[in-house]
Phi, psi and omega in degrees: 000321180289329174299317180293315183297328173306304183297323176301313179298315180295314182293317178303321183291319180302306182298319185295319181290321184290323182287339179275000178100005181278147178273171185302315182292320181296314181298322177301314180294326182272342180254343186078003178279159175286151176302323180292330177292310180305309179303316178305311182299320182289323177293322177293312178305317180289326178292341175276356176102002176283145181230159185295324181253015175273184180293163173293153185293146173293166171302317177302315176291326171302307178300320181292319179301320180293319178293313180294329178302329183282352172275139181290150179304326180295323174289336182290342183298328183265008182253154183218141177272125183226157176251128183281118186305137179078005178223172178260012181273148173223162174177180179274142176221145173273152179306324179289353181097349175278156177268151175253000000 
């Protein structure tokens, strides 16, 4: 559980700073994360519908970001964030039809 929580806090902080207007290098310096890690978190956040000037992520979005973070970036190319018609559910799906 602590392992998961660490990523959640890390991702939350990156998104918070990004939405406050800080750049990747500034976020890198203040968090101690690698630039590629910060970029990865921001790419995933944007693909989940988060924007720099938008609201803070919901609990569901944070949990999804933590789960997606475990997938390598090469695997992400075939994944898409979708809203399931007729429901309030959203999630990641692979081009081949399987879920990540």
